N, C-alpha and C positions, 0 to 999 in steps of 0.2 A: 773162276766162272765168269763169263761175260754177262753184262747187263742185258736183260731182255724186257721188251715192252709189248704187252698184248692188249689190243683194243677189244675189250669184252662187249662193249655196247656203245651206242652213240654214233654208229656209222651213218645213221640217219638222224632225225631229231628226236631225242628222248632216250631214256635208259643209259645215260652216260656212265662209262666205267672204263678206266685204263689201269691195267695191272703192270706194275714195274717190279721186277725181281732182281735183287742185288746181293750176290753171294749168299743165297739161301734165305734172305729176308724179303717178304712180299708186302709191297706197298700199293694200296688202292687209291687212285685219284678219282674221287666221286663214286657214288653208287646210286644211280637214279632209277626211278620207276619208268617203265614203258607205258606212257599214259594211254595209248591206243588199245593196249591189251589188258588194261586194268579196269576194274569195276568196283568202285567203293561200296555200292549198295549190296553187291553179292559177296563182298569181302575177298575178291580175287585180285591179287596184285602181282604184276609181272616184273621181274628183274633179270638182268643179264646173268646167265649161268656162270658160276665160278668153277674153273677146271677142277676135276676130281683130284684129291690128294694135296691140294693147295690150302695152306693155312694163312689167313690174312693177319699180318702182324700189326700193320699201321694203316690208318685211313686219313687222307688229307682231302678236305672239302674246299672246292672253289667258291660255292655259294649255296644258298638255302632252297632254291627252287626244287620242286619235287622230282623233276626229271634228272636232277643231279644228286639229291641228298635223301630221298625218301627211304632208301635201303638201309639207313643207319640201324633201324630197329631189327632188321633181318640179320645184319652183321653182328650186332651185340649178342643175339641169341645163339648164333652159330659159331662165332670165333672170339668174341669179346676182345677186339683189338684195341689199341690206343688210337685216339682221334686227335687230329690237329686241324684247327679252323679258327677263323676270327671269331671273337665273342658274338658279334651280331649274327654271323652265319649259323652258329650253333643254337643261339636263342630262337631265331626265327624257324630254323629247321625243326627244333623240338615242338614248337607251337603248331606248325603246319602238319607234322607227322601225327601228333595227337588228334588233330582234327580229321585227318585222312582216315586214321584207324579207329576213330571215335573212342579214344582212350579216356579214362577218368582224369580229372584235373591233377590228381596227386601222383599219377603214374609217370615215372621218368623214363625217357627213351635211352639216355646215355648216362652210365654211372659217372659221378663227378671225378672219381679217382682215375678214370680212364680218358679224361679229356684235358687237352692242353690248349689254352687260349693263345693263339699265335698273334704276335705283333708284326706289323709291316717291316720288311727288310731284315728280319732277324733269322739266322740260320738255326734250324732245330734238327737234332739228331733223330733220324728215323732208321734205327739200326746202326751198327758200328761203322759201316762203310758208306753211309749216305746221309745227306742233310737236305732239308726242305726249307725254302724261303718263299714268303708270300708277298706278292707285288699287287697293290691295289689296281683294279682294271676298269672301274667305272660302270659296271653292269647294273648292280643293285647295291643296297647298303651292305657293307662288309665283304663284297665280292673281291676275288683275287685271281691272278694267274699264279701258278705254283712252279717254282724251279727246283728240280731235284738234281743235286750234284753227286755223281757216283764216281768210282775210280776210272770209269770208261768214258763218261761224257756228261755234259750238262743238258738236262732235258727240261724244256719249258712246256707246260700244259696251259693253254690260254684260258680255259673255261669260257663262259659267255662273256663277251667284252663290249665296251662302248667307248667311243671317243668324244661324245658330246656331253656338255654339262646339263644335268637334269636338276630339278628342284631339291632332290634329296642326296644326290651323289654327283661328283664331277667326273668327267671322262678320264681315261688313262692318259698319262703323260709320256710322250715318246722318249724323252730323256731318261725316264725312270725304267722303262722297259729295256732300253739300251744297256742299262747297268747289268741286267741279267745275263746278257751275252751267251745265249744257249748255242749248243752245237746242233740240236734238233728241236723243232717246234711242232707240237701237236695243236692245231688251231681249229676253232669252230668256223663254220662256213654257212651259218643259217641264211644270211642274205648275201651270199657270195655272188649272186647274179643280179643284184638290184642296187640302184643308186637312189637314195631317198630324196624327196623334195626338201627344201630348206626347213629345218626344225622351227625356226622363228615364224616362217610363213604358215606352217601347219598349225602352230599354236594359235596364230591369229585367225585362221580359218575355223578352228574348233570354237573359239570364243564367239566369233561372229555367228556361227551356225546355232549355238546354244541360245544366244540372244534372240535370233529370228524366231525360235520356237517358243521361248518362255514369255517374251514380251506380250504376245496376244493371249497368253494364258495356257499354252500347251505345256506338256511335260517332257522332259528329256531323261532317258535311261542310258547310262553308260556302263555296260558290262565290262568288268576289268578284273585282272588278276589281283588278288587281295594284297600280296606282298610286293611293294615297290610301285607299280604303275598306278594303282588306285590313289595312293598318297600324292604322287607326282601330279596327276591330273587334278586332284582336289586343290592342291596348292596353286596350280596354274589358274584355275577358274577363280579361286578366292582372291588372288593377286589382281584380277581384273574386275573385282567388285561383284562377282556372281556368287550368290548363296548356293551351297552344295550340301546335299545330305549323303552321309556314308551309312551303309547298312550291311549287316551280316559280318563276315570275317574281315571286311575292310576296316571296321571299327577297331578290332583288336590289333590289327597290323599297324594302323596309323598311331594308335596309342604307344605301341612299342617303338615305332620310328622316332617318336619324340624323346625317348629316354636318353639322357646325356651320357650314361655309362655304356651305351652301345655305339658311341661314335668311334669310327675306325677308318684309317687310311684316307680315302677320298670322300668320305661321308660328309654331308653338309648339315650343319646345325640349323634347324628352323624352329620358329615359334608358332604356337597354336594360333590359328586365325579365327576371329569371330564369325567369319563367313562360312566356316566348316561346322556342320552340325552332325551329331551322332543320333541316328534314328532309334527311338524307343518303341514306337508303334508303327509298323509298316503300313497297316491299313489306314491309319490317319493320314500319312503322307500320300498314299495312293488317291485318296478322296479329294485332295487339294488341287489347285491349279498353279501353273507357273513354277513347277518344282523340277529340280535337277537331282538325280539320284545316281550314285556310283555304288554298284553292288557286284559281288562275285556270284557265279564264276564267269571268267572272261569269255569262255566259249559257250556259255549258256547250257551247261550240262548238269545243272543242279544249283542249290544255294538260293539265296534271297532274290536273285535276279529273276527267277521264274515267276514269283508273285507279281512283279511289276510288268513282265511281259504279258501275263494273262489279262491284266487290266488296261494296259496302255497301248499294246500293239494294235488292237482293232480300231483305233481312232487316228484319222488323218491329221489331227491337231498335234499329235505327239511325235516323238522321234526316238530312235535307238541309234546311238553313236558309238562305234567301236574304235577305241583309241590306238589299236595296233594293226599293222598291215597283214600279219599272219593269223588267219582265222581257220577254225576247224569245227566240225560237228554242227550243232544247230546254228551257231553264229555264221558259218559259211553259207548255210541254207538260207538264212534270213537276208544275206547280202546279195543273193541272186535276184536280178530284176524280175525274172519269170515266176518266182515263188509267190503264190497268192495266199496260201494258208499253211500253217505248220502245226504239228502235234507238240503240245507243251506238256512235259511230264513234271510232276511236282508232288509234294507231300501234303496230305491233309490229316486231320485228327478225328478219331471216332468219338463216341459219347464218353469213353473212358479216358480220353486224352492221348490214346496211343496213336503213333504215326502210321498212316496208311498211304501206299502209293496211289496216285491218281493221274489222269491225263485228260487233255481237252484239246479239241481241234479249234484253232484260233485263226481268224483272217488277219492277214498282214496289210494294214492300211497306213500304219505309221511310216514316216520317213526313215529310211535305214541307210546309213552311210559309214564309211570307215575313214580313219585319219592315220597318217604315217607318223605315229608317235611311238616308235619302238625304243626299247632300252638296249637293243643290239646295234652294233656297228653295221653299216652297209658295206658294199664292196670297197668303196674308197677308204673307209675306216679300217677294214681288215687288211688292206694293202699297207696302210700306214703302220699298223701294228707289226706286220711281218717285216717290213723294211727297218723299223726301229729295233727289232730284236737282233738283227744281223745274222740270224740262222741261215745256214747254207742248205739245210734239208728241212722241208716243211711237209708234214703229214696233215691232210685235210680230213676232218670228221665233223660230226654234229651238223649235218646239212643234207638236203636231198641231192640227187645226182646232178640236176641242171645247175644248182648253186655251186657245187664242188668243181664241176667241169669248167664253168665260166671263170671261177676264181683262179683255178689252176692256169688257165690261159693268160689271165691278166698278170699274175705273178711272174710267169715265165717271160712275159714281155717286159715287165718293169724291173726285174732283178736279174742282171747277167750272171750266168753260172749257177743259178739256183736249181736245186733238185726238188721237184714237187711230186708227192705221192698221194693217192686217194686211198684212205684206209678201207680195208675189207674187214668184215666182222670176224673176230678171233685171229686176225693176222698178227704174227709175231715179228717184231723188229729186234735184231740182235746187234748190240753195240760193243765194239772192242776199242781199247785205248790205242 
């Protein structure tokens, strides 16, 4: 039987899932949530459909972000497969999934006897005719690209990747990716049509902008994804002598990021900074002046960030700084110059302490700006990864159409004899020796 690869999800951004079938054994690379079609408050979560009659035997995870790993819980209940991932990936995925599903602290997502902690560069058997090797790729703590070696071909799934060094993880190394030497590469293309400004210049711009606001007594809110980016930004500001408050899920993620037993691959060991503070009382911080707060969610669709928006957005003394170039939902609305007021949805408590939904129309008078501080590679970084891999066939996924089309054109120009395909949803690739 030839090896087949079916792109179940992630042909755009979100809901990543790639099904590889090798002689009757089914291996799933990632199983993420479609964030646009999911609603935590109503308990509706959308995942790529798995073909009828297919039993998932093994799951390999590239990293812990919910658009790649949220479906672990669904897979356990439906198939009870074996899982392979780096220790940080599984630890952070468990924490994020419990938060997403509002599970009790003692509920476990993945049974211990079904999980194998994968070390870098070690080949693990996933069925009798296939092995999986994890290569650190610099996106977030514990993240990896995964090489599947089958009787027919070597398949490399990039996962989300990054070529720049961040405070908590260093970028992928071209010589390491070259060792994988795949026949076919399935590569993300999130920023396939963009070239970022210098990371160092953007770091300096953010630090200067924060100081401009807080020195006269204004407050800065930085909405950020809890896992990875919030800690990176906090460490950047602390390194430059700026006191920063972490609130909500960002606290739990940063505490986990410090754990020495979760260092893996390209992860960077860092020490707690006295300039980083964990918020105990949000209302107390809101009342003060000259404060910097990093809170989730990054796209302002819930979480602690909403409390700060309610209080700080109406004042021209304050600022809201988004640390990533890709924004959606309320975050995107706030960044539009023409936006004058926005509806802020949040939770309040009744006289019995029960949470109740609430909303309020708020004027946007604060300074709102975004900074190009992504943990994804830009077009140059993606081309660098593709060239390092040496793959002669590349399938582009995890990106919108303009990004994939632009990256395809650049790769065809840069790599002679390359075959570039743009993945379609549920498309099947058949490989023969």
